[in-house]
N, CA, C and O atoms as a DFTB+ gen file, in Angstrom:
596 C
 N C O
     1  1     146.520     -10.187     -16.507
     2  2     146.067      -9.935     -15.377
     3  2     146.720      -8.680     -15.138
     4  3     147.860      -8.250     -15.314
     5  1     145.305      -8.084     -14.538
     6  2     145.594      -6.450     -14.230
     7  2     146.441      -6.341     -13.133
     8  3     146.258      -6.952     -12.080
     9  1     147.484      -5.479     -13.377
    10  2     148.061      -4.828     -11.941
    11  2     147.113      -4.016     -10.943
    12  3     146.275      -3.208     -11.342
    13  1     147.383      -4.376      -9.364
    14  2     146.661      -3.849      -8.515
    15  2     147.739      -2.555      -7.890
    16  3     148.908      -2.823      -7.612
    17  1     147.240      -1.318      -7.739
    18  2     147.876      -0.436      -7.151
    19  2     147.408       0.001      -5.986
    20  3     146.215      -0.058      -5.689
    21  1     148.434       0.535      -5.138
    22  2     148.239       1.323      -3.769
    23  2     148.541       2.754      -4.129
    24  3     149.671       3.152      -4.412
    25  1     147.335       3.586      -4.099
    26  2     147.656       4.956      -4.821
    27  2     148.293       5.696      -3.606
    28  3     147.816       5.770      -2.474
    29  1     149.435       6.220      -4.049
    30  2     150.233       7.196      -3.266
    31  2     150.718       8.377      -4.299
    32  3     150.702       8.437      -5.528
    33  1     151.145       9.267      -3.307
    34  2     151.709      10.431      -4.365
    35  2     152.751      10.180      -5.221
    36  3     152.876      10.757      -6.301
    37  1     153.621       9.220      -4.733
    38  2     154.712       8.672      -5.300
    39  2     154.279       8.009      -6.818
    40  3     154.719       8.348      -7.917
    41  1     153.501       7.193      -6.581
    42  2     152.946       6.521      -7.922
    43  2     151.849       6.874      -8.812
    44  3     151.436       6.217      -9.767
    45  1     151.408       8.052      -8.358
    46  2     150.241       8.397      -8.853
    47  2     150.209       8.482     -10.479
    48  3     149.502       7.854     -11.267
    49  1     151.297       9.556     -10.742
    50  2     151.726       9.820     -11.918
    51  2     152.110       8.967     -12.829
    52  3     152.021       9.366     -13.990
    53  1     152.514       7.902     -12.651
    54  2     152.841       6.560     -13.367
    55  2     151.811       5.739     -13.530
    56  3     151.753       5.027     -14.532
    57  1     150.835       5.716     -12.559
    58  2     149.527       4.982     -12.704
    59  2     148.511       5.457     -13.698
    60  3     147.732       4.709     -14.287
    61  1     148.593       7.076     -13.875
    62  2     147.827       7.741     -14.556
    63  2     148.234       7.612     -15.925
    64  3     147.388       7.500     -16.811
    65  1     149.413       7.619     -16.157
    66  2     150.268       7.390     -17.637
    67  2     149.949       6.223     -18.062
    68  3     149.450       6.038     -19.172
    69  1     150.246       5.156     -17.089
    70  2     149.502       3.840     -17.990
    71  2     148.336       3.553     -18.027
    72  3     148.165       2.554     -18.726
    73  1     147.305       4.004     -17.550
    74  2     145.910       3.986     -17.624
    75  2     145.293       4.769     -18.780
    76  3     144.379       4.405     -19.520
    77  1     146.146       6.205     -18.790
    78  2     145.438       7.062     -20.082
    79  2     145.629       6.422     -21.436
    80  3     146.557       5.689     -21.777
    81  1     144.449       6.880     -22.249
    82  2     144.496       6.057     -23.723
    83  2     145.777       6.832     -24.434
    84  3     145.958       8.037     -24.263
    85  1     146.514       6.134     -25.125
    86  2     147.332       6.719     -25.831
    87  2     146.895       7.600     -27.203
    88  3     146.097       7.131     -28.014
    89  1     147.425       8.746     -27.344
    90  2     147.095       9.534     -28.654
    91  2     148.305       9.470     -29.677
    92  3     149.513       9.355     -29.471
    93  1     147.736       9.557     -30.594
    94  2     148.250       9.544     -32.017
    95  2     148.635      10.955     -32.626
    96  3     148.228      11.318     -33.729
    97  1     149.431      11.697     -31.835
    98  2     149.710      13.084     -32.152
    99  2     149.827      13.384     -33.817
   100  3     149.166      14.200     -34.459
   101  1     150.753      12.574     -34.250
   102  2     151.105      12.589     -35.626
   103  2     149.938      12.358     -36.475
   104  3     149.640      13.239     -37.280
   105  1     149.199      11.235     -36.401
   106  2     147.877      10.865     -37.279
   107  2     146.739      12.225     -36.809
   108  3     145.991      12.758     -37.629
   109  1     146.806      12.590     -35.436
   110  2     145.809      13.724     -35.561
   111  2     146.241      15.064     -36.088
   112  3     145.352      15.806     -36.505
   113  1     147.141      15.357     -36.113
   114  2     148.118      16.667     -37.055
   115  2     147.695      16.396     -38.422
   116  3     147.080      17.295     -38.995
   117  1     147.953      15.161     -39.120
   118  2     147.675      14.942     -40.169
   119  2     146.237      14.976     -40.738
   120  3     145.950      15.289     -41.893
   121  1     145.569      14.692     -39.984
   122  2     143.858      14.769     -40.233
   123  2     143.398      15.986     -39.880
   124  3     142.297      16.364     -40.280
   125  1     144.081      16.659     -39.186
   126  2     143.456      18.084     -38.821
   127  2     143.922      18.919     -40.002
   128  3     143.208      19.792     -40.496
   129  1     145.148      18.623     -40.442
   130  2     145.410      19.495     -41.609
   131  2     145.013      19.400     -42.958
   132  3     145.045      20.355     -43.733
   133  1     144.546      17.982     -43.324
   134  2     143.841      17.563     -44.493
   135  2     142.332      17.969     -44.274
   136  3     141.678      18.366     -45.238
   137  1     141.914      17.899     -43.334
   138  2     140.179      18.272     -42.894
   139  2     140.143      19.875     -43.198
   140  3     139.314      20.394     -43.946
   141  1     141.282      20.656     -42.425
   142  2     141.298      22.041     -42.456
   143  2     141.617      22.229     -43.916
   144  3     140.777      22.894     -44.523
   145  1     142.483      21.861     -44.507
   146  2     142.727      22.093     -46.134
   147  2     141.629      22.054     -46.898
   148  3     141.383      22.874     -47.783
   149  1     140.883      21.040     -46.569
   150  2     139.690      20.659     -47.604
   151  2     138.554      21.656     -47.249
   152  3     137.824      22.128     -48.120
   153  1     138.447      21.933     -46.041
   154  2     137.363      23.156     -45.760
   155  2     138.004      24.347     -46.634
   156  3     137.407      24.631     -47.672
   157  1     139.057      24.998     -46.338
   158  2     139.691      25.865     -46.934
   159  2     139.526      25.989     -48.452
   160  3     139.333      27.050     -49.046
   161  1     139.640      24.589     -49.087
   162  2     139.620      24.485     -50.398
   163  2     138.016      24.869     -50.927
   164  3     137.701      25.640     -51.833
   165  1     137.232      24.150     -50.140
   166  2     135.976      24.488     -50.657
   167  2     135.682      26.271     -50.508
   168  3     135.185      26.976     -51.385
   169  1     136.096      26.669     -49.295
   170  2     135.769      28.209     -49.549
   171  2     136.497      28.794     -50.536
   172  3     135.897      29.682     -51.141
   173  1     137.732      28.537     -50.918
   174  2     138.321      29.189     -52.053
   175  2     137.386      28.697     -53.151
   176  3     137.051      29.654     -53.850
   177  1     136.884      27.634     -53.525
   178  2     136.041      27.346     -54.661
   179  2     134.752      28.232     -54.748
   180  3     134.352      28.546     -55.869
   181  1     134.007      28.698     -53.516
   182  2     132.993      29.545     -53.615
   183  2     133.507      30.655     -54.012
   184  3     132.814      31.261     -54.830
   185  1     134.744      31.261     -53.639
   186  2     135.331      32.381     -54.093
   187  2     135.474      32.519     -55.659
   188  3     135.152      33.523     -56.295
   189  1     135.980      31.418     -56.158
   190  2     136.183      31.368     -57.691
   191  2     134.767      31.213     -58.380
   192  3     134.557      31.595     -59.532
   193  1     133.928      30.690     -57.670
   194  2     132.506      30.520     -58.329
   195  2     131.855      32.154     -58.400
   196  3     131.445      32.727     -59.409
   197  1     131.901      32.621     -57.164
   198  2     131.273      33.952     -57.018
   199  2     131.959      35.047     -57.597
   200  3     131.373      36.125     -57.705
   201  1     133.320      34.885     -58.047
   202  2     134.201      35.824     -58.689
   203  2     133.673      36.019     -60.391
   204  3     134.001      36.938     -61.142
   205  1     132.713      34.784     -60.721
   206  2     132.226      34.800     -62.116
   207  2     131.109      35.889     -62.071
   208  3     130.724      36.307     -63.163
   209  1     130.502      36.435     -60.858
   210  2     129.480      37.393     -61.213
   211  2     129.840      38.680     -60.235
   212  3     129.191      39.724     -60.297
   213  1     130.778      38.516     -59.463
   214  2     130.818      39.662     -58.404
   215  2     132.193      40.177     -58.371
   216  3     132.986      39.560     -59.083
   217  1     132.656      41.185     -57.695
   218  2     134.142      41.608     -57.685
   219  2     134.790      40.741     -56.596
   220  3     134.132      40.230     -55.689
   221  1     136.196      40.597     -56.745
   222  2     136.947      39.936     -55.708
   223  2     136.308      39.862     -54.225
   224  3     135.985      38.892     -53.539
   225  1     136.247      41.260     -53.989
   226  2     135.800      41.589     -52.586
   227  2     134.612      41.193     -52.101
   228  3     134.467      40.835     -50.932
   229  1     133.564      41.233     -53.067
   230  2     132.116      40.701     -52.548
   231  2     132.155      39.185     -52.899
   232  3     131.450      38.443     -52.214
   233  1     132.903      38.654     -53.892
   234  2     133.161      37.218     -54.022
   235  2     133.481      36.520     -52.338
   236  3     132.807      35.709     -51.704
   237  1     134.585      37.111     -52.026
   238  2     135.307      36.781     -50.561
   239  2     133.837      37.094     -49.455
   240  3     133.316      36.262     -48.712
   241  1     133.617      37.857     -49.558
   242  2     132.220      38.364     -48.312
   243  2     131.302      37.307     -48.518
   244  3     130.925      36.729     -47.499
   245  1     130.750      36.831     -49.870
   246  2     129.903      35.833     -49.905
   247  2     130.105      34.559     -49.673
   248  3     129.257      33.764     -49.268
   249  1     131.452      34.289     -49.972
   250  2     132.176      32.901     -49.734
   251  2     131.890      32.582     -48.288
   252  3     131.154      31.677     -47.895
   253  1     132.705      33.618     -47.390
   254  2     132.532      33.662     -46.133
   255  2     131.209      33.267     -45.478
   256  3     131.073      32.409     -44.606
   257  1     130.119      34.130     -46.107
   258  2     128.965      33.885     -45.490
   259  2     128.237      32.518     -45.933
   260  3     127.327      31.969     -45.313
   261  1     128.749      32.141     -46.977
   262  2     128.177      30.646     -47.424
   263  2     128.680      29.588     -46.490
   264  3     127.985      28.702     -45.993
   265  1     130.147      29.802     -46.280
   266  2     130.656      28.738     -45.460
   267  2     130.154      28.644     -44.246
   268  3     129.881      27.581     -43.689
   269  1     129.949      30.217     -43.590
   270  2     129.201      30.111     -42.191
   271  2     127.927      29.552     -42.200
   272  3     127.558      28.859     -41.252
   273  1     127.226      29.767     -43.140
   274  2     125.716      29.135     -43.308
   275  2     125.881      27.503     -43.322
   276  3     125.316      26.760     -42.519
   277  1     126.778      27.067     -44.404
   278  2     126.609      25.509     -44.422
   279  2     127.515      24.968     -43.010
   280  3     127.418      23.765     -42.769
   281  1     128.113      25.545     -42.370
   282  2     128.632      25.131     -40.917
   283  2     127.630      25.192     -40.121
   284  3     127.468      24.239     -39.358
   285  1     126.733      26.265     -40.082
   286  2     125.413      26.703     -39.168
   287  2     124.679      25.074     -39.356
   288  3     124.641      24.259     -38.435
   289  1     124.240      24.877     -40.459
   290  2     123.312      23.645     -41.054
   291  2     124.049      22.516     -40.588
   292  3     123.449      21.579     -40.061
   293  1     125.124      22.510     -40.710
   294  2     125.813      21.141     -40.447
   295  2     125.764      21.063     -38.977
   296  3     125.346      20.004     -38.508
   297  1     126.022      21.742     -38.392
   298  2     125.857      21.920     -36.951
   299  2     124.322      21.582     -36.361
   300  3     124.170      20.803     -35.421
   301  1     123.347      22.172     -36.938
   302  2     121.978      21.643     -36.623
   303  2     121.788      20.413     -36.927
   304  3     120.986      19.754     -36.264
   305  1     122.481      19.849     -37.988
   306  2     122.133      18.306     -38.365
   307  2     122.909      17.453     -37.547
   308  3     122.535      16.285     -37.431
   309  1     124.124      17.911     -36.846
   310  2     125.064      17.057     -35.951
   311  2     125.908      16.345     -36.784
   312  3     126.345      15.209     -36.600
   313  1     126.144      17.234     -37.885
   314  2     127.306      16.363     -39.001
   315  2     128.431      17.220     -38.531
   316  3     129.485      16.609     -38.354
   317  1     128.442      18.634     -38.264
   318  2     129.712      19.305     -37.697
   319  2     130.415      18.605     -36.632
   320  3     131.631      18.416     -36.674
   321  1     129.624      18.194     -35.622
   322  2     130.165      17.792     -34.554
   323  2     131.044      16.270     -34.918
   324  3     132.116      16.021     -34.366
   325  1     130.534      15.528     -35.715
   326  2     131.397      14.297     -36.224
   327  2     132.595      14.483     -36.967
   328  3     133.525      13.680     -37.036
   329  1     132.488      15.952     -37.695
   330  2     133.899      15.915     -38.329
   331  2     134.783      16.843     -37.338
   332  3     135.991      16.939     -37.555
   333  1     134.277      17.423     -36.417
   334  2     135.081      17.720     -35.036
   335  2     135.675      16.852     -34.671
   336  3     136.902      16.894     -34.761
   337  1     135.009      15.716     -34.110
   338  2     135.357      14.762     -33.672
   339  2     136.709      14.057     -34.197
   340  3     137.659      13.695     -33.503
   341  1     136.551      13.947     -35.665
   342  2     137.528      13.259     -36.461
   343  2     138.824      14.133     -36.697
   344  3     139.965      13.693     -36.557
   345  1     138.464      15.604     -37.124
   346  2     139.279      16.519     -37.616
   347  2     140.160      17.417     -36.489
   348  3     141.202      18.024     -36.739
   349  1     139.519      17.349     -35.269
   350  2     140.001      18.156     -34.041
   351  2     140.387      19.683     -34.743
   352  3     139.646      20.309     -35.500
   353  1     141.656      20.073     -34.312
   354  2     141.698      21.602     -34.801
   355  2     141.466      21.804     -36.342
   356  3     141.170      22.948     -36.684
   357  1     141.547      20.994     -37.160
   358  2     141.240      21.280     -38.544
   359  2     139.689      21.893     -38.838
   360  3     139.360      22.593     -39.796
   361  1     138.881      21.443     -37.786
   362  2     137.362      21.790     -37.873
   363  2     137.286      23.096     -37.502
   364  3     136.503      23.825     -38.110
   365  1     138.063      23.599     -36.469
   366  2     138.141      24.597     -35.477
   367  2     138.192      25.950     -35.939
   368  3     137.449      26.923     -35.808
   369  1     139.635      25.664     -36.703
   370  2     140.448      26.729     -37.177
   371  2     139.734      27.683     -38.248
   372  3     139.823      28.883     -37.986
   373  1     139.152      27.393     -39.226
   374  2     138.600      28.149     -40.212
   375  2     137.386      28.654     -39.650
   376  3     136.944      28.279     -38.564
   377  1     136.784      29.605     -40.478
   378  2     135.546      30.305     -40.132
   379  2     134.558      29.619     -40.003
   380  3     133.587      30.222     -39.546
   381  1     134.356      28.063     -40.342
   382  2     133.268      27.230     -39.844
   383  2     133.423      26.820     -38.387
   384  3     132.452      26.371     -37.778
   385  1     134.562      26.954     -37.833
   386  2     134.840      26.723     -36.653
   387  2     133.861      27.543     -35.769
   388  3     133.147      27.053     -34.894
   389  1     133.929      28.992     -36.145
   390  2     133.537      30.043     -35.323
   391  2     131.969      29.910     -35.531
   392  3     131.194      30.158     -34.608
   393  1     131.559      29.529     -36.725
   394  2     130.111      29.334     -36.940
   395  2     129.471      28.339     -36.107
   396  3     128.337      28.418     -35.634
   397  1     130.529      27.139     -35.934
   398  2     129.839      25.891     -34.955
   399  2     129.828      26.451     -33.547
   400  3     128.949      26.139     -32.743
   401  1     130.962      27.401     -33.221
   402  2     130.971      27.853     -31.744
   403  2     130.079      28.680     -31.351
   404  3     130.000      28.973     -30.158
   405  1     129.314      29.165     -32.205
   406  2     127.910      30.259     -31.966
   407  2     126.868      29.266     -32.071
   408  3     126.145      29.273     -31.075
   409  1     126.537      28.381     -32.980
   410  2     125.573      27.738     -33.211
   411  2     124.911      26.735     -32.072
   412  3     123.758      26.619     -31.656
   413  1     126.426      25.913     -31.682
   414  2     126.118      24.711     -30.887
   415  2     125.658      25.434     -29.193
   416  3     125.007      24.722     -28.428
   417  1     125.911      26.305     -28.931
   418  2     125.335      26.897     -27.608
   419  2     123.984      27.245     -27.589
   420  3     123.156      26.913     -26.741
   421  1     123.785      28.059     -28.757
   422  2     122.395      28.346     -29.003
   423  2     121.334      27.298     -29.220
   424  3     120.170      27.457     -28.851
   425  1     121.799      26.173     -29.860
   426  2     120.964      24.915     -29.942
   427  2     120.963      24.272     -28.296
   428  3     119.915      24.041     -27.694
   429  1     121.803      24.130     -27.940
   430  2     121.946      23.427     -26.472
   431  2     120.828      24.115     -25.522
   432  3     120.059      23.586     -24.720
   433  1     120.990      25.422     -25.870
   434  2     119.963      26.246     -24.502
   435  2     118.990      26.694     -25.265
   436  3     118.520      27.765     -24.883
   437  1     118.504      26.215     -26.260
   438  2     117.081      26.781     -26.938
   439  2     116.031      26.687     -25.849
   440  3     115.261      27.597     -25.538
   441  1     116.076      25.749     -25.427
   442  2     114.916      25.068     -24.410
   443  2     114.737      25.966     -23.325
   444  3     113.756      25.889     -22.585
   445  1     115.750      26.923     -23.172
   446  2     115.314      28.390     -22.222
   447  2     115.001      29.285     -22.624
   448  3     115.080      30.215     -21.822
   449  1     114.514      29.614     -23.887
   450  2     113.807      30.251     -24.792
   451  2     114.722      31.402     -25.556
   452  3     115.920      31.640     -25.409
   453  1     114.022      31.855     -26.179
   454  2     115.097      32.996     -27.230
   455  2     115.887      33.973     -26.590
   456  3     116.997      34.260     -27.037
   457  1     115.373      34.565     -25.486
   458  2     116.250      35.711     -24.676
   459  2     117.234      34.982     -24.190
   460  3     118.302      34.782     -24.769
   461  1     116.766      34.354     -22.601
   462  2     117.624      33.618     -21.891
   463  2     118.388      32.501     -22.249
   464  3     119.395      32.126     -21.648
   465  1     117.857      31.937     -23.310
   466  2     118.749      30.711     -23.833
   467  2     119.500      30.968     -24.918
   468  3     120.725      30.918     -24.810
   469  1     118.926      31.268     -26.075
   470  2     119.610      31.269     -27.571
   471  2     120.319      32.632     -27.389
   472  3     121.516      32.644     -27.678
   473  1     119.829      33.631     -27.010
   474  2     120.163      35.042     -26.998
   475  2     121.604      35.637     -26.217
   476  3     122.460      36.471     -26.513
   477  1     121.318      34.579     -24.884
   478  2     122.052      34.942     -23.885
   479  2     123.390      33.973     -24.043
   480  3     124.560      34.339     -23.930
   481  1     122.975      32.835     -24.291
   482  2     124.261      31.641     -24.519
   483  2     124.701      31.458     -25.675
   484  3     125.616      30.636     -25.727
   485  1     124.229      32.160     -27.143
   486  2     124.733      32.075     -28.363
   487  2     126.381      32.268     -28.230
   488  3     127.096      31.357     -28.647
   489  1     126.963      33.427     -27.662
   490  2     128.191      33.621     -27.605
   491  2     129.296      33.105     -26.313
   492  3     130.387      33.587     -26.011
   493  1     128.645      32.094     -25.781
   494  2     129.133      31.406     -24.558
   495  2     130.616      31.054     -24.886
   496  3     131.581      31.352     -24.184
   497  1     130.642      30.422     -25.979
   498  2     132.432      30.029     -26.501
   499  2     132.663      31.017     -27.349
   500  3     133.809      31.368     -27.066
   501  1     132.242      31.751     -28.304
   502  2     132.468      32.679     -29.190
   503  2     132.913      34.087     -29.027
   504  3     133.620      34.805     -29.734
   505  1     132.145      34.331     -27.607
   506  2     132.271      35.607     -27.116
   507  2     133.775      36.020     -26.719
   508  3     134.186      37.140     -27.020
   509  1     134.519      35.177     -26.097
   510  2     135.784      35.327     -25.634
   511  2     136.716      35.474     -26.903
   512  3     137.648      36.276     -26.841
   513  1     136.520      34.788     -27.966
   514  2     137.025      34.957     -28.911
   515  2     136.957      36.286     -29.728
   516  3     137.901      36.928     -30.189
   517  1     135.651      36.542     -29.796
   518  2     135.384      38.067     -30.217
   519  2     136.134      38.949     -29.461
   520  3     136.988      39.572     -30.092
   521  1     136.028      39.197     -28.110
   522  2     136.499      39.954     -27.123
   523  2     138.161      40.114     -27.354
   524  3     138.803      41.161     -27.449
   525  1     138.558      38.960     -27.400
   526  2     140.158      38.835     -27.610
   527  2     140.746      39.418     -28.890
   528  3     141.740      40.114     -29.095
   529  1     139.673      38.830     -29.797
   530  2     140.121      39.307     -31.212
   531  2     140.334      40.882     -31.451
   532  3     141.360      41.425     -31.858
   533  1     139.216      41.433     -31.128
   534  2     138.792      42.864     -30.876
   535  2     140.046      43.508     -30.203
   536  3     140.724      44.349     -30.794
   537  1     140.258      43.173     -29.230
   538  2     141.343      43.823     -28.359
   539  2     142.768      43.712     -29.012
   540  3     143.512      44.692     -29.006
   541  1     143.115      42.622     -29.525
   542  2     144.280      42.669     -29.963
   543  2     144.486      43.605     -31.310
   544  3     145.466      44.318     -31.524
   545  1     143.386      43.447     -32.133
   546  2     143.176      44.268     -33.341
   547  2     143.657      45.805     -32.907
   548  3     144.613      46.460     -33.322
   549  1     142.737      46.104     -32.011
   550  2     143.009      47.583     -31.463
   551  2     144.436      47.580     -30.912
   552  3     144.997      48.625     -31.242
   553  1     145.047      46.954     -30.349
   554  2     146.349      46.946     -29.896
   555  2     147.314      47.012     -30.815
   556  3     148.183      47.857     -30.596
   557  1     147.443      46.166     -32.078
   558  2     147.942      46.363     -33.211
   559  2     147.806      47.542     -33.718
   560  3     148.809      48.256     -33.718
   561  1     146.728      47.994     -34.202
   562  2     146.512      49.315     -34.797
   563  2     146.973      50.435     -34.057
   564  3     147.411      51.359     -34.743
   565  1     146.981      50.577     -32.857
   566  2     147.784      51.638     -32.263
   567  2     149.096      51.522     -32.343
   568  3     149.774      52.519     -32.592
   569  1     149.702      50.215     -32.135
   570  2     151.342      50.206     -32.237
   571  2     151.608      50.492     -33.734
   572  3     152.749      50.851     -34.025
   573  1     150.726      50.380     -34.676
   574  2     151.022      50.640     -35.963
   575  2     151.149      52.091     -36.151
   576  3     152.082      52.633     -36.744
   577  1     150.132      52.692     -35.600
   578  2     150.129      54.170     -35.848
   579  2     150.991      54.678     -34.762
   580  3     151.156      55.898     -34.785
   581  1     151.537      54.073     -33.885
   582  2     152.382      55.011     -33.073
   583  2     154.045      54.889     -33.987
   584  3     154.669      55.915     -34.256
   585  1     154.468      53.758     -34.294
   586  2     155.558      53.017     -34.497
   587  2     155.634      53.234     -36.364
   588  3     156.656      52.929     -36.978
   589  1     154.605      53.699     -36.945
   590  2     154.547      53.553     -38.292
   591  2     154.581      52.083     -38.996
   592  3     154.663      51.146     -38.203
   593  1     154.538      51.825     -40.104
   594  2     154.348      50.722     -40.387
   595  2     153.816      50.366     -41.920
   596  3     153.606      49.197     -42.245
């Protein structure tokens, strides 16, 4: 039999804690680590494959491009969302997560047209990441220039 509550400020927290689904943090962290590791291992496999024909630098760039392309295709097919639901941060941290963050809004807003939908909304999620990444990079470069390193 379910408890009935009269919600007050005093018992609201305990009510919410009792009703919210319990999360298995350890299980989530382990799966994020495993899936993220698998994604990175696949990327490294592409680097090793491309090194057979290209320099190390070119192989790294080609591997990154390949991983972005695969993640974009998987996002379009709905596969990457399933991986993300299962792996959590393990699918968002590698470069494939960035690709997913760009492609998902583009797909979602494509009905608004190529300019106001795809073009304007494509960087809705990834835009702040780019801005913050560039800003932090400039700050670190200036600090390195000023204080040597």
